[in-house]
All heavy atoms as an XYZ file, in Angstrom:
722
protein
N      14.023     12.005     -5.571
C      15.130     11.150     -5.238
C      15.773     10.678     -6.528
O      15.112     10.352     -7.492
C      14.619      9.949     -4.427
C      15.668      8.888     -4.231
S      15.028      7.368     -3.520
C      15.284      7.700     -1.810
N      17.077     10.640     -6.551
C      17.791     10.103     -7.691
C      18.955      9.267     -7.187
O      19.347      9.368     -6.029
C      18.291     11.223     -8.603
O      19.236     12.003     -7.915
N      19.487      8.450     -8.046
C      20.586      7.581     -7.657
C      20.235      6.134     -7.913
O      19.250      5.824     -8.571
N      21.015      5.265     -7.349
C      20.839      3.831     -7.559
C      20.075      3.221     -6.397
O      20.457      3.359     -5.246
C      22.211      3.173     -7.690
C      22.149      1.733     -8.086
C      23.492      1.216     -8.476
N      24.249      0.917     -7.260
C      25.407      0.302     -7.241
N      25.995     -0.018     -8.374
N      26.006      0.041     -6.111
N      18.964      2.525     -6.712
C      18.204      1.814     -5.683
C      18.938      0.564     -5.232
O      19.043      0.283     -4.060
C      16.821      1.398     -6.205
C      15.803      2.485     -6.148
C      15.436      3.154     -7.297
C      15.212      2.833     -4.958
C      14.488      4.154     -7.256
C      14.263      3.835     -4.897
C      13.907      4.503     -6.061
N      19.386     -0.214     -6.207
C      20.048     -1.461     -5.872
C      20.694     -2.083     -7.081
O      20.369     -1.759     -8.217
N      21.632     -2.968     -6.809
C      22.326     -3.694     -7.871
C      22.587     -5.108     -7.377
O      22.900     -5.305     -6.201
C      23.630     -3.000     -8.225
N      22.455     -6.068     -8.264
C      22.662     -7.475     -7.919
C      23.405     -8.185     -9.034
O      23.243     -7.857    -10.208
C      21.318     -8.197     -7.704
C      20.500     -7.704     -6.542
C      21.058     -8.092     -5.188
O      21.880     -9.023     -5.115
O      20.646     -7.462     -4.206
N      24.212     -9.165     -8.651
C      24.777    -10.137     -9.575
C      23.862    -11.354     -9.433
O      23.896    -12.040     -8.408
C      26.226    -10.462     -9.195
C      26.927    -11.320    -10.228
O      26.400    -11.446    -11.358
O      27.992    -11.862     -9.912
N      23.009    -11.584    -10.422
C      21.914    -12.539    -10.256
C      22.385    -13.982    -10.152
O      23.353    -14.392    -10.780
C      20.934    -12.415    -11.422
C      20.268    -11.050    -11.594
C      19.253    -11.102    -12.716
C      19.630    -10.584    -10.303
N      21.657    -14.737     -9.341
C      21.814    -16.181     -9.207
C      20.759    -16.799    -10.128
O      19.611    -16.356    -10.152
C      21.589    -16.624     -7.739
C      21.623    -18.129     -7.617
C      22.600    -15.954     -6.823
N      21.118    -17.814    -10.887
C      20.198    -18.426    -11.849
C      18.897    -18.872    -11.181
O      18.910    -19.509    -10.128
C      20.859    -19.615    -12.533
N      17.776    -18.498    -11.795
C      16.428    -18.923    -11.401
C      16.017    -18.489     -9.998
O      15.124    -19.097     -9.403
C      16.284    -20.445    -11.553
C      16.530    -20.875    -12.973
O      15.932    -20.351    -13.909
N      17.446    -21.805    -13.158
N      16.644    -17.447     -9.472
C      16.305    -16.927     -8.150
C      15.852    -15.481     -8.286
O      16.671    -14.603     -8.570
C      17.516    -17.005     -7.211
C      17.297    -16.482     -5.802
C      16.324    -17.383     -5.040
C      18.620    -16.397     -5.064
N      14.549    -15.195     -8.124
C      14.093    -13.805     -8.208
C      14.782    -12.940     -7.147
O      14.917    -13.360     -6.000
C      12.593    -13.899     -7.937
C      12.231    -15.314     -8.228
C      13.442    -16.117     -7.862
N      15.226    -11.755     -7.563
C      15.896    -10.843     -6.646
C      15.316     -9.443     -6.825
O      15.248     -8.935     -7.942
C      17.408    -10.853     -6.906
C      18.023    -12.208     -6.537
C      19.482    -12.309     -6.913
O      19.821    -12.937     -7.902
N      20.330    -11.694     -6.125
N      14.907     -8.827     -5.724
C      14.328     -7.490     -5.760
C      15.433     -6.443     -5.740
O      16.354     -6.514     -4.921
C      13.374     -7.290     -4.582
O      12.263     -8.158     -4.711
N      15.319     -5.477     -6.656
C      16.309     -4.410     -6.772
C      15.884     -3.128     -6.084
O      16.726     -2.364     -5.630
C      16.559     -4.076     -8.248
C      17.101     -5.176     -9.144
C      17.177     -4.672    -10.581
C      18.466     -5.608     -8.658
N      14.585     -2.860     -6.063
C      14.086     -1.589     -5.534
C      12.773     -1.810     -4.810
O      12.000     -2.698     -5.166
C      13.888     -0.584     -6.664
N      12.535     -0.973     -3.802
C      11.286     -1.015     -3.037
C      10.673      0.373     -3.045
O      11.362      1.365     -2.800
C      11.561     -1.439     -1.600
C      10.318     -1.447     -0.731
C      10.620     -1.854      0.706
O      11.761     -2.037      1.090
N       9.576     -1.988      1.493
N       9.377      0.439     -3.342
C       8.668      1.712     -3.266
C       8.570      2.155     -1.821
O       8.320      1.350     -0.927
N       8.785      3.443     -1.581
C       8.833      3.940     -0.203
C       7.770      4.984      0.114
O       7.655      5.388      1.261
C      10.225      4.539      0.095
O      10.496      5.569     -0.852
C      11.299      3.465      0.024
N       7.011      5.423     -0.889
C       5.978      6.425     -0.640
C       4.687      6.012     -1.333
O       4.687      5.142     -2.208
C       6.386      7.821     -1.166
O       6.345      7.802     -2.595
C       7.760      8.231     -0.689
N       3.578      6.672     -0.966
C       2.307      6.417     -1.632
C       2.275      7.026     -3.032
O       1.405      6.707     -3.830
C       1.153      6.960     -0.805
C       0.926      6.139      0.456
O       1.257      4.931      0.437
O       0.437      6.690      1.453
N       3.205      7.927     -3.303
C       3.336      8.494     -4.638
C       4.235      7.567     -5.441
O       5.107      6.902     -4.913
C       3.953      9.884     -4.565
C       3.136     10.800     -3.658
C       3.685     12.166     -3.666
N       2.896     12.886     -4.663
C       3.213     14.065     -5.128
N       4.298     14.676     -4.739
N       2.442     14.671     -6.001
N       4.030      7.528     -6.732
C       4.836      6.650     -7.581
C       6.254      7.170     -7.730
O       6.492      8.370     -7.800
C       4.195      6.499     -8.964
C       3.030      5.547     -8.949
C       1.728      6.008     -8.822
C       3.228      4.178     -9.052
C       0.656      5.132     -8.796
C       2.164      3.291     -9.033
C       0.885      3.776     -8.905
O      -0.171      2.905     -8.878
N       7.193      6.249     -7.780
C       8.590      6.536     -8.056
C       8.927      5.882     -9.386
O       8.657      4.692     -9.572
C       9.497      5.955     -6.949
O       9.113      6.520     -5.693
C      10.956      6.244     -7.223
N       9.489      6.658    -10.309
C       9.861      6.115    -11.617
C      11.311      5.659    -11.594
O      12.179      6.343    -11.058
C       9.653      7.165    -12.702
N      11.554      4.477    -12.152
C      12.888      3.868    -12.141
C      13.242      3.364    -13.532
O      12.376      3.132    -14.355
C      12.923      2.668    -11.202
S      12.392      2.984     -9.540
N      14.519      3.137    -13.719
C      15.036      2.429    -14.886
C      15.701      1.155    -14.394
O      16.261      1.136    -13.302
C      16.071      3.275    -15.625
O      15.485      4.441    -16.119
N      15.642      0.116    -15.205
C      16.307     -1.142    -14.872
C      17.220     -1.513    -16.033
O      16.801     -1.478    -17.197
C      15.290     -2.276    -14.631
C      15.985     -3.615    -14.465
C      14.430     -1.964    -13.418
N      18.458     -1.861    -15.717
C      19.415     -2.349    -16.703
C      19.849     -3.752    -16.301
O      20.158     -3.989    -15.136
C      20.651     -1.453    -16.763
O      20.304     -0.173    -17.215
N      19.875     -4.646    -17.289
C      20.365     -6.007    -17.056
C      21.416     -6.300    -18.125
O      21.165     -6.114    -19.318
C      19.214     -7.011    -17.131
C      18.156     -6.760    -16.064
S      16.753     -7.893    -16.174
C      17.501     -9.354    -15.466
N      22.594     -6.736    -17.697
C      23.715     -6.985    -18.594
C      24.109     -8.461    -18.540
O      24.371     -9.000    -17.463
C      24.896     -6.108    -18.192
S      26.370     -6.400    -19.178
N      24.157     -9.099    -19.705
C      24.573    -10.496    -19.812
C      26.086    -10.540    -20.028
O      26.582    -10.173    -21.082
C      23.850    -11.174    -20.984
C      24.225    -12.632    -21.129
O      25.045    -13.159    -20.390
N      23.610    -13.289    -22.102
N      26.811    -10.994    -19.023
C      28.270    -11.072    -19.094
C      28.740    -12.465    -19.529
O      29.904    -12.805    -19.372
C      28.874    -10.717    -17.724
C      28.433     -9.341    -17.239
C      29.065     -8.916    -15.915
N      29.407     -9.944    -14.984
C      28.648    -10.361    -13.968
N      27.458     -9.833    -13.770
N      29.076    -11.297    -13.149
N      27.857    -13.265    -20.088
C      28.149    -14.635    -20.524
C      28.550    -14.682    -21.985
O      28.410    -13.702    -22.715
C      26.890    -15.510    -20.370
C      26.567    -15.796    -18.941
O      27.329    -16.450    -18.257
N      25.431    -15.295    -18.475
N      28.946    -15.874    -22.419
C      29.171    -16.135    -23.836
C      27.977    -16.863    -24.449
O      28.001    -17.198    -25.630
C      30.448    -16.986    -24.042
O      30.299    -18.204    -23.305
C      31.678    -16.240    -23.561
N      26.936    -17.101    -23.645
C      25.710    -17.770    -24.091
C      24.508    -16.858    -23.839
O      24.505    -16.088    -22.878
C      25.497    -19.072    -23.311
C      26.629    -20.071    -23.432
C      26.778    -20.595    -24.844
O      25.790    -20.811    -25.537
N      28.014    -20.774    -25.281
N      23.451    -16.958    -24.651
C      22.239    -16.193    -24.372
C      21.546    -16.700    -23.106
O      21.683    -17.868    -22.746
C      21.356    -16.428    -25.598
C      22.011    -17.454    -26.428
C      23.361    -17.745    -25.868
N      20.822    -15.818    -22.444
C      20.009    -16.176    -21.277
C      18.628    -15.556    -21.445
O      18.437    -14.671    -22.270
C      20.649    -15.689    -19.948
C      21.974    -16.351    -19.694
C      20.783    -14.182    -19.939
N      17.680    -16.040    -20.665
C      16.349    -15.441    -20.639
C      16.191    -14.721    -19.309
O      16.516    -15.266    -18.258
C      15.269    -16.499    -20.822
C      15.254    -17.044    -22.230
C      14.080    -17.939    -22.481
C      14.123    -18.402    -23.927
N      13.020    -19.293    -24.229
N      15.675    -13.486    -19.386
C      15.521    -12.664    -18.196
C      14.084    -12.169    -18.081
O      13.332    -12.179    -19.055
C      16.492    -11.461    -18.204
C      17.936    -11.928    -18.209
C      16.236    -10.540    -19.391
N      13.726    -11.745    -16.873
C      12.405    -11.188    -16.633
C      12.466    -10.044    -15.649
O      13.349     -9.998    -14.788
N      11.521     -9.112    -15.786
C      11.375     -7.972    -14.878
C       9.917     -7.947    -14.435
O       9.015     -8.103    -15.263
C      11.728     -6.642    -15.572
C      13.156     -6.660    -16.119
C      11.535     -5.470    -14.610
C      13.502     -5.455    -17.001
N       9.696     -7.744    -13.142
C       8.325     -7.731    -12.621
C       8.163     -6.642    -11.572
O       9.133     -6.254    -10.914
C       7.985     -9.086    -12.010
N       6.936     -6.180    -11.424
C       6.554     -5.333    -10.295
C       5.799     -6.250     -9.351
O       4.732     -6.763     -9.699
C       5.683     -4.151    -10.734
C       6.464     -3.261    -11.702
C       5.209     -3.359     -9.515
C       5.639     -2.151    -12.309
N       6.383     -6.495     -8.176
C       5.837     -7.507     -7.267
C       5.363     -6.892     -5.960
O       5.771     -5.794     -5.584
C       6.897     -8.575     -6.962
O       7.992     -7.993     -6.258
C       7.423     -9.213     -8.239
N       4.532     -7.636     -5.268
C       4.070     -7.208     -3.942
C       4.828     -7.925     -2.830
O       4.639     -7.612     -1.663
C       2.565     -7.452     -3.805
O       2.275     -8.809     -4.048
N       5.666     -8.881     -3.201
C       6.474     -9.637     -2.241
C       7.934     -9.530     -2.648
O       8.266     -9.672     -3.823
C       6.049    -11.123     -2.234
O       4.647    -11.191     -1.973
C       6.802    -11.903     -1.176
N       8.807     -9.304     -1.667
C      10.230     -9.204     -1.952
C      10.781    -10.562     -2.409
O      10.380    -11.606     -1.892
C      11.005     -8.654     -0.723
C      11.017     -9.633      0.428
C      12.416     -8.244     -1.100
N      11.643    -10.540     -3.411
C      12.343    -11.723     -3.914
C      11.420    -12.864     -4.341
O      11.739    -14.034     -4.157
C      13.362    -12.229     -2.887
C      14.439    -11.201     -2.598
O      14.832    -10.437     -3.465
N      14.901    -11.170     -1.374
N      10.270    -12.529     -4.918
C       9.329    -13.536     -5.418
C       8.528    -12.935     -6.567
O       8.214    -11.750     -6.553
C       8.389    -13.995     -4.314
N       8.224    -13.768     -7.561
C       7.435    -13.311     -8.714
C       6.333    -14.325     -8.988
O       6.594    -15.524     -9.081
C       8.298    -13.184     -9.988
C       9.463    -12.215     -9.779
C       7.438    -12.729    -11.169
C      10.433    -12.152    -10.955
N       5.093    -13.836     -9.121
C       4.013    -14.693     -9.602
C       3.794    -14.376    -11.081
O       4.239    -13.345    -11.579
C       2.733    -14.478     -8.793
O       2.171    -13.217     -9.088
N       3.123    -15.251    -11.779
C       2.988    -15.143    -13.231
C       2.404    -13.854    -13.760
O       2.755    -13.404    -14.837
N       1.497    -13.234    -13.025
C       0.815    -12.044    -13.533
C       1.562    -10.750    -13.235
O       1.112     -9.687    -13.636
C      -0.600    -11.961    -12.944
C      -1.515    -13.129    -13.319
C      -2.868    -12.983    -12.623
C      -1.691    -13.228    -14.819
N       2.681    -10.815    -12.543
C       3.398     -9.602    -12.145
C       4.462     -9.155    -13.147
O       5.010     -8.071    -13.030
C       4.045     -9.810    -10.768
C       3.024    -10.020     -9.665
C       3.645    -10.319     -8.311
O       4.598    -11.117     -8.252
O       3.167     -9.747     -7.325
N       4.760     -9.970    -14.143
C       5.819     -9.650    -15.101
C       5.452     -8.464    -15.983
O       4.321     -8.348    -16.446
C       6.095    -10.835    -16.025
C       6.926    -11.921    -15.405
C       6.330    -13.060    -14.869
C       8.313    -11.821    -15.371
C       7.099    -14.072    -14.321
C       9.087    -12.828    -14.804
C       8.474    -13.941    -14.287
O       9.232    -14.937    -13.739
N       6.435     -7.613    -16.239
C       6.300     -6.619    -17.307
C       7.152     -7.041    -18.507
O       6.897     -6.613    -19.621
C       6.638     -5.187    -16.835
C       8.031     -5.089    -16.228
C       5.595     -4.704    -15.838
C       8.442     -3.674    -15.847
N       8.155     -7.862    -18.275
C       8.942     -8.530    -19.307
C       9.198     -9.944    -18.816
O       9.627    -10.125    -17.683
C      10.302     -7.853    -19.523
C      10.236     -6.635    -20.413
O       9.609     -6.726    -21.479
O      10.814     -5.607    -20.040
N       8.942    -10.927    -19.660
C       9.150    -12.323    -19.245
C       9.823    -13.094    -20.366
O       9.441    -12.964    -21.535
C       7.815    -12.985    -18.891
C       7.968    -14.403    -18.386
C       6.633    -14.991    -17.980
C       6.858    -16.396    -17.444
N       5.600    -17.050    -17.135
N      10.832    -13.881    -20.016
C      11.551    -14.728    -20.966
C      12.099    -13.944    -22.160
O      12.052    -14.398    -23.305
C      10.670    -15.879    -21.458
C      10.324    -16.850    -20.349
O      11.123    -16.966    -19.391
O       9.263    -17.497    -20.429
N      12.639    -12.766    -21.872
C      13.289    -11.961    -22.912
C      14.690    -12.521    -23.122
O      15.460    -12.656    -22.173
C      13.369    -10.475    -22.505
C      14.156     -9.676    -23.535
C      11.982     -9.901    -22.301
N      15.017    -12.877    -24.362
C      16.347    -13.417    -24.639
C      17.360    -12.271    -24.647
O      17.212    -11.297    -25.382
C      16.374    -14.146    -25.972
C      17.724    -14.809    -26.225
C      17.742    -15.636    -27.482
O      17.432    -15.082    -28.555
O      18.053    -16.832    -27.388
N      18.375    -12.434    -23.822
C      19.447    -11.451    -23.716
C      20.715    -12.108    -24.256
O      21.231    -13.061    -23.670
C      19.614    -11.025    -22.252
C      20.488     -9.840    -21.939
C      20.052     -8.600    -22.716
C      20.462     -9.549    -20.441
N      21.160    -11.627    -25.402
C      22.320    -12.210    -26.070
C      23.600    -11.934    -25.280
O      23.635    -11.029    -24.442
C      22.424    -11.666    -27.490
C      21.242    -12.008    -28.403
C      21.382    -11.315    -29.749
C      21.095    -13.505    -28.567
N      24.672    -12.680    -25.552
C      25.932    -12.478    -24.834
C      26.432    -11.038    -24.955
O      26.355    -10.430    -26.023
C      26.901    -13.438    -25.523
C      26.037    -14.471    -26.156
C      24.768    -13.769    -26.523
N      26.928    -10.517    -23.855
C      27.538     -9.190    -23.807
C      26.620     -8.075    -24.300
O      27.065     -7.132    -24.947
C      28.863     -9.180    -24.588
C      29.833    -10.193    -24.017
O      30.117    -10.194    -22.833
N      30.310    -11.081    -24.865
N      25.324     -8.201    -23.998
C      24.369     -7.157    -24.351
C      23.608     -6.707    -23.109
O      23.662     -7.332    -22.054
C      23.360     -7.621    -25.425
O      22.625     -8.732    -24.918
C      24.049     -7.998    -26.715
N      22.870     -5.609    -23.275
C      22.151     -4.990    -22.164
C      20.674     -4.858    -22.534
O      20.340     -4.497    -23.657
C      22.732     -3.593    -21.850
C      21.899     -2.877    -20.788
C      24.174     -3.706    -21.408
N      19.803     -5.146    -21.570
C      18.374     -4.848    -21.672
C      18.113     -3.690    -20.729
O      18.495     -3.753    -19.544
C      17.529     -6.058    -21.246
C      16.028     -5.805    -21.085
C      15.387     -5.541    -22.442
C      15.356     -6.976    -20.393
N      17.491     -2.623    -21.231
C      17.177     -1.486    -20.370
C      15.709     -1.132    -20.524
O      15.212     -1.025    -21.646
C      18.043     -0.274    -20.720
C      17.767      0.885    -19.769
C      18.840      1.954    -19.833
O      19.982      1.646    -19.485
O      18.503      3.068    -20.223
N      15.037     -0.982    -19.401
C      13.636     -0.551    -19.369
C      13.568      0.721    -18.525
O      14.119      0.769    -17.421
C      12.731     -1.621    -18.758
C      12.614     -2.861    -19.587
C      11.852     -2.585    -20.887
N      11.688     -3.788    -21.659
C      12.319     -4.025    -22.803
N      13.166     -3.154    -23.282
N      12.089     -5.136    -23.461
N      12.905      1.728    -19.048
C      12.792      3.008    -18.345
C      11.332      3.267    -17.993
O      10.423      2.653    -18.544
C      13.327      4.161    -19.216
O      12.560      4.221    -20.423
C      14.796      3.971    -19.552
N      11.129      4.175    -17.069
C       9.774      4.582    -16.700
C       8.984      3.547    -15.936
O       7.761      3.551    -15.956
N       9.642      2.646    -15.241
C       8.946      1.664    -14.411
C       8.537      2.362    -13.122
O       9.383      2.906    -12.412
C       9.852      0.454    -14.107
C      10.277     -0.234    -15.410
C       9.137     -0.530    -13.179
C      11.325     -1.310    -15.227
N       7.255      2.376    -12.820
C       6.744      3.115    -11.665
C       6.305      2.158    -10.561
O       5.563      1.209    -10.816
C       5.574      4.000    -12.073
N       6.791      2.426     -9.342
C       6.402      1.631     -8.178
C       5.998      2.573     -7.056
O       6.425      3.727     -7.010
C       7.533      0.687     -7.701
C       8.819      1.467     -7.388
C       7.774     -0.407     -8.704
C       9.929      0.647     -6.754
N       5.157      2.076     -6.146
C       4.773      2.840     -4.968
C       4.978      1.969     -3.736
O       5.393      0.813     -3.837
C       3.340      3.333     -5.075
C       2.300      2.238     -5.129
C       0.919      2.818     -5.256
C      -0.115      1.714     -5.293
N      -1.472      2.230     -5.321
N       4.684      2.519     -2.580
C       4.869      1.806     -1.316
C       4.216      0.425     -1.387
O       3.094      0.280     -1.865
C       4.263      2.619     -0.174
C       4.619      2.115      1.194
C       4.115      3.083      2.249
C       4.621      2.686      3.602
N       4.265      3.691      4.609
N       4.944     -0.586     -0.953
C       4.428     -1.949     -0.971
C       4.724     -2.706     -2.255
O       4.319     -3.848     -2.405
N       5.443     -2.063     -3.187
C       5.798     -2.730     -4.438
C       7.318     -2.814     -4.573
O       8.045     -1.987     -4.034
C       5.229     -1.972     -5.636
C       3.719     -1.996     -5.703
C       3.199     -1.246     -6.910
O       3.709     -0.199     -7.275
N       2.148     -1.784     -7.521
N       7.756     -3.815     -5.324
C       9.182     -4.051     -5.561
C       9.416     -4.222     -7.058
O       8.549     -4.735     -7.758
C       9.652     -5.338     -4.862
C       9.437     -5.344     -3.389
C       8.225     -5.773     -2.849
C      10.430     -4.925     -2.518
C       8.015     -5.783     -1.478
C      10.230     -4.935     -1.148
C       9.016     -5.363     -0.640
O       8.804     -5.368      0.715
N      10.597     -3.828     -7.514
C      11.045     -4.208     -8.847
C      11.907     -5.442     -8.641
O      12.928     -5.389     -7.951
C      11.840     -3.095     -9.541
C      10.946     -1.887     -9.785
C      12.429     -3.616    -10.858
C      11.671     -0.696    -10.370
N      11.459     -6.551     -9.211
C      12.115     -7.834     -9.011
C      12.516     -8.396    -10.370
O      11.747     -8.314    -11.327
C      11.166     -8.806     -8.274
O      10.767     -8.193     -7.038
C      11.840    -10.130     -7.978
N      13.724     -8.941    -10.440
C      14.255     -9.468    -11.698
C      14.650    -10.930    -11.523
O      14.881    -11.395    -10.405
C      15.466     -8.642    -12.179
C      15.042     -7.228    -12.533
C      16.578     -8.613    -11.149
N      14.738    -11.643    -12.649
C      15.128    -13.048    -12.625
C      15.843    -13.369    -13.936
O      15.614    -12.721    -14.962
C      13.897    -13.966    -12.416
C      12.966    -13.936    -13.604
C      14.306    -15.376    -12.041
N      16.707    -14.376    -13.888
C      17.437    -14.834    -15.057
C      17.569    -16.350    -14.987
O      17.673    -16.910    -13.896
C      18.830    -14.197    -15.078
O      19.641    -14.820    -16.045
N      17.603    -17.010    -16.138
C      17.792    -18.453    -16.114
C      19.276    -18.848    -16.136
O      19.607    -20.018    -16.215
C      17.013    -19.146    -17.238
C      17.568    -18.879    -18.622
O      18.523    -18.081    -18.770
O      17.037    -19.474    -19.587
N      20.152    -17.865    -16.027
C      21.584    -18.129    -15.957
C      22.278    -17.176    -15.013
O      21.714    -16.149    -14.623
N      23.509    -17.502    -14.648
C      24.309    -16.636    -13.778
C      25.065    -15.629    -14.634
O      24.938    -15.605    -15.853
C      25.266    -17.481    -12.959
N      25.875    -14.805    -13.980
C      26.690    -13.763    -14.625
C      25.843    -12.699    -15.303
O      26.166    -12.197    -16.376
C      27.705    -14.360    -15.598
C      28.761    -15.231    -14.886
C      29.837    -15.742    -15.812
N      30.338    -14.786    -16.774
C      31.304    -13.874    -16.566
N      31.864    -13.770    -15.378
N      31.702    -13.071    -17.533
N      24.717    -12.353    -14.645
C      23.847    -11.279    -15.115
C      23.886    -10.173    -14.073
O      23.591    -10.407    -12.890
C      22.386    -11.764    -15.298
C      22.331    -13.000    -16.184
C      21.511    -10.631    -15.835
C      22.888    -12.814    -17.568
N      24.243     -8.970    -14.495
C      24.236     -7.808    -13.602
C      22.904     -7.097    -13.778
O      22.450     -6.896    -14.915
C      25.360     -6.838    -13.964
O      26.603     -7.460    -13.875
N      22.278     -6.701    -12.677
C      21.008     -5.969    -12.739
C      21.094     -4.757    -11.815
O      21.568     -4.863    -10.690
C      19.858     -6.875    -12.317
N      20.632     -3.604    -12.315
C      20.687     -2.356    -11.556
C      19.384     -1.593    -11.747
O      18.842     -1.540    -12.843
C      21.849     -1.481    -12.048
O      23.056     -2.216    -11.995
C      21.990     -0.214    -11.233
N      18.868     -1.008    -10.659
C      17.700     -0.121    -10.734
C      18.119      1.243    -10.222
O      18.856      1.370     -9.262
C      16.553     -0.658     -9.890
């Protein structure tokens, strides 16, 4: 499978799931997060077992500073059935795509 799993315009401090694993085999994904602000923000990426929620141990990136008008991209993120790629930001105007 190829293509876009999901895209979100993030709401500050609200975890949002971009992709859901659909098979028992792993699916590899890339995640891009773009800061469209004039101020830096902190962002996080997690592999979660619950949609739209992140617990502390699920992060693969946490509190990464994303400068204004820059992109954070992570490749090779693998999820399987029952897992989600979930992202969060401490500010608005962040685009996220898996």
